[in-house]
N, C-alpha and C positions, 0 to 999 in steps of 0.2 A: 283433667286429661289423663288417659289411661297409660300412655307410653311417652317416654322422652328419649331423644337421641342427642348426645353430646359428641361433637366432632373433636377427636384428639389429634388426628393426623390424616393427611390425604396424599402425600407426595409419592411419586413413582419415578424411578426405581430406587432412589436414595433420598435420605432426608436433606432438607436445606435449612437455612437460618429461619427459625420460627415456624418451620413446616416439617413436622415429623412424617414418617411413612404411615401406612394405613392403620387406623385404630379408632374405635368408637366406644362410647359408654352407653349402653341401652338399659333404661330403667322402666320397670312396670310391675304392678301387682306386688310390690314389696321386694322384688328381685333387682339386683344390679349385676349386669353382665358386661365384661370387657370383650368386645368383638374385634378380633385381630390385634396383634401385639407388635406392630412395626416399630423400628428403631425410633426412640424419642417419645413413644406414647406412654410409657410407664411414668415418666416425669409429669406429663400432662394429665394423666389419670389422677395424680395426687392433688391437682388443683380443684378437682370436682368431687372426690370422695376419698375416704380412707381405704386403701387397697385391701386391708385386712377384712373389710366388710363385703368384699365381692362374693356374690352368690355363685358365680361360675365364670369361666373363660371359654370363649368359642373361637376357633381358629379355622379360617376358610381353606388354607392350604399351607404347605411347609416351606414356601420360599421365604428367604430371610427378611424381605421387606414387609412380611406379615407376621413374623414369629420371633425376631431377634430379641425383643424386649422381654420374652419369657425368661431370659437369662437374668435381666435386672430384677424381675419379680422374684425369681428363685433366691437370689442373694438377699433381697429385702425381707422375704418371708423367713428365710433360714437364719440370717445373721444380722439383719438390720433393724430389728425391733418392731417390724410390721407383721408379726406372726399371726395368721388367721386362727380362729378357734378350732378349726378342723381343716384338713386338706381341701383345697379348692378344686372342685370338679373342672377338668379341662376337656372339652369336646373338640377333637382334632382328628385329622386323618391318621391312620395307623402309622406308627413309627415316630410320632412326635417325641415321646419320652426318650427313645434311643437317640434321636437327633440332638436333643438337649444334653443328654449324657455325653455324647461325642464331643460337643462343643467344650464341655468342661473336662474332657480327658478322663472320664470315668468308664470303667469296663461294663458296668451294669446300671440299671435305673433305680435300684432299691433305695438309694439315698434321697430320691425325690419324693418318696412316699409320705414323708412328714409334711410336705407343703402342697403337693399336687396329687389329684386322683384322676388319671387319664382314662378317657372313654373314647374308643374309635368311632368316627362318623361313618355313615353309609347313606346311600340314597333313601330318603324317607325317614331318616332318624328323627325321632320326636322325643322331647323331654319337657317336663313341666317343672318350673320352680315357682312356688307360691302360685300366683295367678298369671304367670308369664309362660307362654308356650313357645318353644323353639323347634322349628322344623327345618331340616337340612335337605337340599336337593343337589344331586351331582350336576356339575356344569362342565363345559368343555374348556380345558386348559392343557398345558404341556406337562402337568403333574396332576395327581388326584386332587380335585378341588370341589368346593361346595358353595352354593348360595344359601341364604338364610331367610326364613320367614318368621318374624317375631309377632306374636298375637297376644293381646291382653284386653279383655272386656270390650271386644268389638273393634279395637284399634289395631291396625296392621302396619308393620314396617317390613319391607322387603329389601334384601341386600344381595347384589350380584356376586360379591367376591370378585376374583379375577376370572374372566370367562370370555371365550369367543361366542359368536352367535349360536344359540341353541334354544330348543323349545322350552327347556326348564326355566329360562328367564321369564318367558311369558307366563308360565304357571306361577312362578314366585310373585310376579307383579300384579296379577289379576286381583282386583279388589283391594289392593294395598292403598293406604292413605299416602304413604311416601315410598317411592322406589329409589333407594340409594344405589346408584349404578356407576360402574367404572366407564371412563371414556379415555382410554390410555393412548390410542394411536390415531394418527392423522388419516391413514389409509391402510388397507390391507395389501400385502405383497402378493402379486400374481403367482398363482400356482402353489401357494402355501396354505395350510389349514390355519385359519385365524384362531389365535389364542387370547386375543384381547378385542375390545370393542372400539369402534370409531364413535364420535358423537352422534352420527346419524343412526348407528346401530342402537345406541342407548335410547334415543328417541323412539325408535321402532319397537323395541322390546318392552318399553315402558307403557305401551298403549293402554293396558288394562288398569293402570294406576291413576290416582287422582293427581299426584304431583311427582315430578322427577327431580332428584337431587344428584347432580353430577359430581363424581369424585374420582380419585386415582388418575388425574389428568397427567399424561406423560410429558416429557421434555420437548416434544415436537409440537405441542399445543399450548395455548394459554387457557386459563379458566374462562376468560371472557369469550374467546372464540369457540371453545367447546360448548358452553351454554348456548350461545347463539345458534350454532349448527344443530344441536340436539333439539332446541325449541322449535326450529323450523319444521322438524318432523313430528315431534310430540304434540305441539300446539296447545299444550296445557301449561300450568305453572311450572317453570323450569328455573333452577338456580344452582349455584355451586356450593358444595360443602366447604366450609371455611373453619379452620382451627379455632376452637373456643366457642363456637356457636352451639346453642342448645335449642332444639325444636321439640315442642310439646304437641301431641296430637291424640 
C-alpha cells in the first residue's frame, strides 16, 4: 500500500475523553506528516511514531481545535528530549508562527527557528517529500483555510479541512481513494454563509471519490447519524473516522 492514514483525533469543537480534536498521521513514500494539530493529538501521535521523525506538519487553518498542540510539540522538541535532527517544516496559513509566539508570550518568532520552519500555504501550494506529494486548495471557512490532497505512487487521500460547500472540495475528492471529510453541523442556518458541512454536503462533495470517511462531527450530531445521512447521498462505502484506526490504501 502506498499511503496510510492514522486517525489521531476527530472531535469538534473541543476534545473529549478518549477523543482529541482534529489530527491525523499520513505516511507515504518514506514521509510521515502530521496533518492538523488539535488538542490531544500530540500525545496520540506518540502512540504511532517518534515525533522527532516527522517529515512535515500540515495545518489546514489557525483555529485552536486544529493548531493548539503545536504548543506541546514546541515544548517537546525544544525541551523534552524529542528534538528532531532539523527544524520540522510546518505548512500553514500565514501568521501561524506569530500565533504560536503570542500564545507563549514572546514578542517575535525567532526562538521557534530551532524546531520549526514555517512555510505559508496558498491555493495550489504543492510540495513533495520523498515520494509523497501534498497539494493544498483554498476552501470556504470563516478564516483562511485549506483542504489537502496527498498523493503517493497512484494512491490519493483527500481531506476537506474545515469548509463550507465549495467547488474546491469536489476537485480535491475527484479520483481520491479516500475522502476524509468533515460533517460538523446538523443543518445550515438560513441567511448565513455556511462555513461547515452537513452530512448530506459531505456525501455530495465526495461524489468523485471511491470512499468517504466522515470526521469532525459536531456536538449536534452523532457519528452514527452523520455516517447514515452522508451514505444516503454518497451511496458508496461510507464510515466514520475513529481515533486509533489506521487505513492503508
